[in-house]
N, C-alpha and C positions, 0 to 999 in steps of 0.2 A: 425625564429620560433625555439624554444628550443625543446629538446628531449621529454620533458614531453608533450607538446602540440601535437607534431607529433604522439606520441603513443595514446594520448587521442582521437585525431581525428579519428585514425584508428579504435580504439575500439568502438567509437560512431557510425561510419559508419556500422560496423559489427552488432551492436545492432539494428540499424534501419532496416537493411536487414532482420534480424531475425524476427522483428516485422511485416514485410510485407510479410512473407512467406505464401504460400497457406495453408489453413487449411488441415491438414493431415487426412486420413481416421481413423487412430488410435485415433486421438484427438476427432473426431466426435463420435466414439464408446465409448470412455472414458467418454465423456460428457453425453451421453445417459445413460450409466451405473450409473454414479453419480446421475443423476436425479431419476433413479429408486430406488437407495439406499436411497436417501433422503425421498422418499415416505414411506419407511419402518420404519423410525425413530419415536419415541414417539412424540405426539403433544407438550408435555411439553418442549421437547428439542428444537423444532422449535420456540416455543414462547420465550424461553430464548435468543436464538440466534438472533431472529428478533428484540426483544426489545433492545438488546445490540447494534446492528447495527444502529437502529433508534436513540439511545442515542448518539452514536458516531457522526452521521451525524449532529445532532442538536448542538453538541459541536463544530464541525468544523465551522458550519454556523453562530452560534450565541454566542458561548462562547470564541471566539478568543481573546477578550480583556483581558482575564485572563492569557493567556499563550503566548501572542505576544512578540516578540523580535524585536528590531530595526534592519533594514537591515544593513548588513556589507558593508562598503565602502572602496574603494581604495585598493583592494587586487587583486593579480593576480589569474588566474584560478588554478594554482598549489597550492597557499596558501589557497584558498577557499576549494579545494577538500581535502587537508590534514586535515583541520578542520572537514569537512564533514565525512571523513572516521573514524576519532577518535570518532565522535558522534555516528556513526553507531555501532562501536565496543562497546561503552559504553551501548547503548540501547540494543544491542544484548545480552550482558552479563546479563543485568537486566531481559530481557524476558526469557532467559534460566533458570535463578534462579527462576523466578516466575513460569515457566512451570514445573520445577522439584518439587517445593513445592506444587502446586495445584494438580499435577498429582499423587503425593504420597498419597494424601488424598482420592483417590477413586472417585466415581461418583459425590457425592454431592459437595465436594470441587473442583473437576475438572471442574464442570460447571462454576465456577467463573473465570476460566482462560480466557475465550473468551472476556468478557468485559475488563478485566485487560490488555490483550494483545492489544486490540483495542486502549486503552488510551496510551499505550507505542508507538504504531505506529504513532498516531496523534502528540504526543509531538515531536517525531523524525522528522516528516515532517515539522512541524512548524520551528524547528531549522534549517533544511536544506534549507528551503525557505529563511530564513533570511540570512544565510551564503552566498547564491548565490545572495543576494542583492534584493530580492523581498519583498514587503510590504504586509503582509496578512491582513492589515486593509482594503484593497480593497477586496470586497467580491468575485470578479472574481479570485483572487489569492487563495482564500479558495476553490472555485470550482475546481481550478486546482489541489489542494491537493487531493480532492476526486477522481479526474480522475486518479491521480497517483496510488491510492489504487486500483481503478478499474482495471487499466492496469496490476498491479502486481498480482492480485488475482481473475481474471475472466478467463473464457474459452478462447481458442485461437480465436474462431470465433468472440466472443463478444469483445475481446481485440483488434482485428484489427480495429473495428469501433471506439473504444476509442482512439487508436493510431492516426488514421486519423484525428480525431478532434483535438488532442493535437499537431500534427505536423503543423496544420494550426491555432494555438491558437489565434494569433493576429486577424485574420479575424473572427474566430468563436466568440471570446469574444466581439468583436465590436458589434455584433448583439444580445448579451445577454440582456434580459430585466432588467430593473432597480430594479424590485422587487425580492428579494432573495427567496421569498416563491414560486416562479414559478419553482424552480429547481426540476426536477423529480428524486427523490432518490429511488423510489420503485424498479426499475430495477437494480439500483446499489446495494442495499442491498441483493437482491436475488442472483445475480451473485457472490457477495462476499461470501455469506453463502455457496453456492453450491460448491465452490472450497475447502473450509476448512472442511466441515463436516466429511469426512472419516478420515482424519489425526487426527482431534481433538477428534473424538469418541474413537479412540484407547487410547487417553490420559486418558479417564475416567475409563479404565480397571484396576483392582487391580494388584499390583506388577509391571507390565510393564508401567503403566501410568506415573510414574516419569521419566523414561528413554525416553519415547516417547515425553513427554512434553518438556524435556530439549533439545532433538534433533530437534523436529519440530519447536519450537519457534526460535531456532537459525537459521534454514534454512529460515524461513519466513522473519526474519529481514534482512538476507543477500540478499534475493531476493528483498525486498522492497527498501533496500539501493541502489542496483544496478539500479533498475528502476527509483528511484528518481534522482540519479546522471545524468542518460542519459536523463530523462525528462526535467531537468533544463538546461542541455547542449543544448537541442533543442531551448531554448529561448535566448541563447546568440549569439551575432554576430560572435564571434570567431569560432563557429561551423556551421555557415550557409554558 
């Protein structure tokens, strides 16, 4: 085993240990505070975010044929992850530029950032799935992409449930129904929204919006990239 794989396995084990940690009291309090904060936001704001998430889920489930790439073959783990990290860097820069531009425009233009950022995340995950050798023409692989987003952007308590399902994906996916419309995305979109509301609201404020959008979008793509790498590592024999 080469040095890259030794280090990758260590990092992957640490990540899995972090995912399995007991939900902290601070996290529970933060989750309650976030939900209370959400209840104070204008209805229009909730409608825009909800519609954006619904559109994103539909894109992942039904629009895959427009952005699907052939799975990469005959590459080592190191080669695959070198390409993955370059993709993450590219999409991160795109998201940061988009966040700066929409944040600088104040409330109205800032509201457009959420659906734009969702589309960037989805495109990144389609690329990552293909690089790791998975074919998203299989709807179960598209559901896995949705679970990656859930894991990256939901509360710790909800994320633990998602992680447990993903860690046993082969068994879980075997029992999935053949009808893609049976996928329950209502809880998914709510958890996703709850995580982002506070950070994205700051992006809508005059003057500081551009800086917040630039910074927050970069951090969100970093987190998504890290979760995606480790989520696909869980599917590979080399990491089992």
